[in-house]
C-alpha positions in Angstrom: 243.7 183.6 48.1 246.6 185.8 46.9 249.0 182.8 46.7 246.3 180.8 44.8 245.8 183.7 42.4 249.5 184.2 41.9 250.0 180.5 41.0 248.1 181.0 37.7 250.8 183.3 36.3 253.9 181.8 37.9 256.0 179.5 35.7 255.7 175.9 36.9 258.7 173.9 38.0 259.0 170.3 36.9 256.7 168.2 39.1 255.7 164.6 39.6 252.1 165.9 39.3 250.4 166.1 36.0 249.6 169.8 35.4 246.9 170.9 33.0 245.0 174.0 31.9 241.4 174.3 30.6 239.9 177.3 28.7 236.1 178.1 29.2 236.1 180.2 26.0 232.9 181.9 24.9 232.0 184.0 22.0 230.9 187.5 23.2 227.3 187.3 24.4 228.0 183.9 26.1 225.6 182.0 23.7 228.3 179.8 22.3 231.3 178.2 23.8 234.3 176.5 22.2 234.4 172.9 22.5 236.7 170.0 21.3 235.5 166.7 20.3 238.1 164.5 22.0 239.7 161.4 20.4 241.9 160.8 23.6 242.4 159.9 26.3 240.2 156.9 26.0 237.8 158.0 28.7 237.1 161.2 26.9 236.9 159.8 23.4 233.9 160.9 21.5 233.0 163.5 24.0 233.3 167.3 24.2 235.6 169.0 26.5 236.9 172.6 26.6 240.3 173.4 25.0 243.3 172.7 27.1 246.2 170.4 27.8 249.5 170.0 29.6 251.6 172.7 31.0 255.1 172.5 29.5 258.3 172.9 31.6 258.9 176.6 32.4 255.4 177.8 31.3 253.0 179.4 33.7 249.4 178.2 33.6 248.5 181.5 31.9 251.0 181.0 29.1 249.8 177.5 28.7 246.3 178.2 28.3 246.9 180.8 25.6 249.1 178.3 23.7 246.6 175.5 24.1 243.7 177.6 22.9 245.8 178.8 19.8 247.1 175.4 19.0 243.7 173.8 19.1 241.5 176.6 17.6 243.7 178.9 15.6 242.5 181.8 17.8 245.6 183.3 19.5 244.7 185.6 22.4 246.9 187.9 24.5 247.4 186.7 28.1 245.2 189.6 29.4 242.2 188.0 27.6 242.1 185.2 30.3 241.1 185.3 33.8 241.6 182.6 36.4 238.4 180.7 37.5 239.5 177.6 39.5 242.3 175.4 40.5 241.2 171.9 40.6 243.4 169.1 42.1 243.6 165.6 43.2 246.4 165.5 45.7 249.3 163.6 44.6 248.0 163.1 41.0 247.1 166.2 39.2 246.4 170.1 39.1 244.0 171.7 36.7 244.2 175.5 36.2 240.9 176.7 34.6 240.5 180.0 32.9 237.7 181.9 31.2 237.7 184.2 28.2 235.0 185.9 26.2 235.6 187.5 22.9 234.1 187.7 19.4 237.4 186.5 18.0 236.4 183.1 19.2 233.7 183.0 16.4 236.6 182.2 14.1 237.7 179.0 16.0 238.5 176.1 13.8 239.9 172.7 13.9 243.6 172.8 13.9 244.6 169.3 15.1 243.1 165.8 14.7 240.4 166.7 17.3 237.2 168.6 16.0 236.6 172.1 17.1 233.0 173.2 17.3 231.1 176.3 18.6 228.3 174.8 20.8 225.2 176.5 22.0 225.6 176.8 25.7 222.2 175.3 26.5 223.0 172.2 24.4 226.2 171.7 26.1 224.3 171.7 29.5 221.6 169.4 28.2 221.2 166.1 29.8 222.6 163.1 27.9 224.7 165.3 25.6 228.2 163.7 24.9 230.2 166.1 27.1 232.5 165.6 30.0 230.3 165.9 33.1 231.9 168.9 34.6 231.5 171.2 31.7 228.2 172.7 32.7 229.2 173.6 36.1 232.6 174.8 35.1 230.7 177.1 32.6 228.6 178.3 35.5 231.5 178.8 37.6 233.4 180.8 34.9 230.6 183.2 34.1 227.9 183.1 36.7 230.5 183.2 39.5 232.4 186.0 37.9 235.3 187.3 39.9 235.4 184.5 42.3 238.3 182.0 42.4 237.5 178.5 43.3 239.8 175.8 44.9 238.3 172.4 44.1 239.9 169.2 45.7 238.8 166.0 44.2 239.0 162.7 46.4 
């Protein structure tokens, strides 16, 4: 588990795998979460996802999640504001490093790109039929209800 935990802060080498980060970012009190109304890729268009994106060459996942959250929401947090939650992977295709953060600073989140940023009520996000990516509800639970545990998820 130590090697897995260390992988979140180690700069990534170029890889044939797509490497991504995702931020489960809550306003203090965990009643609101930052969400992005996606325009792309096509399978996500019109649906909500958490802030995130691709890890750039030479970046660690931790550096990338801080950058992506800042670029998308205008809220720039120090690296120590994030804690690793999960590594999701589909062998031979992608790796997704999931982080959590909780701070009142996120109440100032705003749209900074062509994809709308909103503060959503956590219960709304989890509601059946809400236009969100399917895994957001359980990723939120993993981030805040399973606090301190690090998950390794392999998709087939």
